[in-house]
N, C-alpha and C positions, 0 to 999 in steps of 0.2 A: 747910256753907254753900253749896257748889257745887250740892248736890242741891236745896236750896230754890230757888236761882236757876233751875235747869232745870225744876223743877216749876211755878214761876210762868210761865216762858216757854211751857211746854206748855199751861197753862190759858189763857193769852192767845191762843195759836194756835188752840186749840179754840173759844174765844169768837168769834174773828174768822171761823173757818170756819162756825160756826153762824149768825152774822150774815149771811154771804154766802149761805148756803143759804136762809135766811128771805127775803132780798132776791130771790133767783132765783125762789123759789116764789110770792112776792107779785106779781111782774111777769110775768103770764102772756100778755101780748099777743104774738101771733106776728108776726114780721117777717123779711124776707129782706134781707140787706145786699148791696149791689152794689159789688163791687170794680172796679178798672180792667179786668181781664182776664176775670173770671168773676163769677157771682152766687152768693152763699153759700146754704146750705140754710135753709129756714124754721124758725126756732127762737124760743123766748121771748126777750123783751127782756132780762130779767134774766140769762139765760145768755149772751147776746151781750156784755153789759156786763162780766160776770165774766171771760169769755174774753179780751176786749180788755185788761182790767186785768192779768190774769196775763201776757199776752204783753208788755205794756209793762214789767212788773216784771222779767221774765226778760231782756228786751233791756237794761234798765238795769243789771242785775247783770253781764251779759256786757260791756257797754261800760265800766263802772267797773273790772271785773276786768282788762281790757286796759290801761287807764291805770295801774292799780296795778302790773301786771307790768312795764310799761316803766319806771316809777319805781324799782322794785326792782332792775332791771338797771342803771340809772344809778347807784344807790346802791352796788351791788356793784363797779362799775367805779371809782367814786370811792374806795371803801375800799381797793381794790387799789392805786390810785395813791398813797394816803397811806402804805400799808405799805411801798412801795418807797422812799419818802423817808426 
């Protein structure tokens, strides 16, 4: 049963990657994004959008991981306090 779930997840991931690649290839307009300090290289619009999406996803995972780890530490402390009583 676990193998079927992994297979479905892999297929879903592959479909999303293919959709992203098609999106990047379809948006061929070149543009350069200007940040506060520097100007980015000139790349296609689709590539910029996918890069910003991936950056946001990674930052979201890191932020939620930090919150989860703090809750786990609190839970561990509370469990130790209950075991003392």
